[in-house]
N, C-alpha and C positions, 0 to 999 in steps of 0.2 A: 383690534388686530389689523394691521395694514399689510396687504399682500402685494402692494406695488402696482395694482391695476388702475388704469384711469379710463374714464369714459370720454370718448371724443364724439362730438355731435356729428350726426349723419351729413349735415351740410358741409362740414370740413372735408369729409371723404368725397362727396359729390364734386366739390370745387377742385379737389386734387385730380379726380378722374377727368373732369372737363378739361383741365389744363393739359393733362397727358394726351387726351384725344386731339385737342387743338394743336398740340405740338407735333403730332403725327402728320398734320397737314403740311409740315415743312417738306416731307418726303413725297407725300401723295400729290401735292400741287404740281410737281414736275410732270405728272401724267394727267393733269386736268381734273383731279379728284380732290375736292376740298369739302370738309364738313363745316356747316355753320354751327354756331353755338347751340341753336335750337335742335339741329340734327344730332349733334354730339350728346345733348341732354337726353334726347329720345333714345339714343343707343345705350346710354347708361341705364335707363329704365328697362330696356329690353334685356340687357346683360343681367340686371338684378332679377328679373323675372325668370330668365333661363337658368341662372344659377339655382334659384329656388326650385324650379321645376325639375332640375336634375339632382336636387338634393346635395348641392355642392357649395363650398365656400372658396373664396379666392384670397390668397395672401400675396403680397409683393406686387410685382408689375402685372399689368393687365394683359390678358390674352387678347383682348380686343385690339389694343395697340399693336401687338405682334401680328394679328391677322391683317390689320390695315397696312402695315409696313410690308408684309409678305405679298399681299395680293394687289397692291396699288399699281403694279406694272403689268397686270394681266390684260391681254388684248381683248378679253371678253367683258371688261367693265367700262362703263361710261358714266357721266354725271347723272343721267336719268335713272340708272339702276343701282347706283352706288350704295345709298343708305339701306335700301331693301335687301341688297346683296349682303351687306354687313350684318343685318339683323338675322338673315337666314344662316349665315356662317356661324354666328354665335350659337344658335340652336343646334346646329350640326356638331360644332366643336364640343360643347359640353355634353351632349348626348353620347358622342363617341369617346369622350374621355372615360365615361362610365362603361361603355361597351368594350373598350380595350383594357378594362380592369386597371386603369392607371399605370399600365406597364410601358406605355409610350409617353415620353416627355411632351410637354406642350409644344415646344419648338419642333420636335420631330413629327408630331401629328399635324401641325400646321404646314410644315414642309411637304409632307406626304399629300395633304389635301390640295395644296397648291399645284404640286407636280401632276396629280391626277386631273384636277380641274382644268389646267391649261393644256394637258396632254390628251390622254385617252377619253376624257369626258367632254372635251371641246367646249368648255364653258357651261356644261349642264350640272347644276347642283343636284338635280334628281338622280342622274347617273352616279354622281359622287357618293350620295347617300345610299342608294339602293343597290349599287353594284360594288364599287371599290371599297368603301368603308365597311359595308356589311361583310365583305369577303375578308378584309383585314381583321376585323373583329372576330369572325368565325375562326380564322386560323390561329389567332392568338389564344382564344378560349379553348380551342381543341388541342393546343400544344404543337400544332404543325409548324409554328414559327418559334424558333428559339431566339429570344431577345436577350441581349447582354446589356448590362448597365452602361457600358462605354459607348456602344453603337446601336441603340434601339432603332429598329425599322430602317436602318441604312440601306439594306438590300432592296426594300420596297421603294424608298425614295429614289434610289438610282434607277431602278426598273421603270418607275413611273415617269421620271424625267426623260428616259430613252424610249418611252411608249412601248416597252417590252414586258408589260406585266403579264405574267402567266401564273395562274393559280392551279393547284392540284385538283 
């Protein structure tokens, strides 16, 4: 009985992911941030580890590429901290996808993370995790925030961009 499934070797997925990350260099290079093939390969390993640690799988486009494209213009990043920063953001992102009960889309969570990181957190990933994202998660889980499918977390993204985040 044929169910129409095929097995694609892991090397094919890794090469596709490498190509996707190296393609993101087109945008990040404008800000002096470029991943080498080796760094991109390391980030793919980190991503695989973080997905596994968070008990998640990923379909479609990579959140890592979206993180790169969103954060590459941050005034808090430089060539020396770029790869370590991306590794940490992967851990934070997948952890908070779980903490927000998947009620916030990838794009909205990344936008919120960027707005907070560049705004009220002033480049601190520690403040991003332990204050802003913890509070967002708490409010989502407690029902203090009503998220709609059309506009999830828009009020928080706007408030974070304006540095006017106020939590109850």
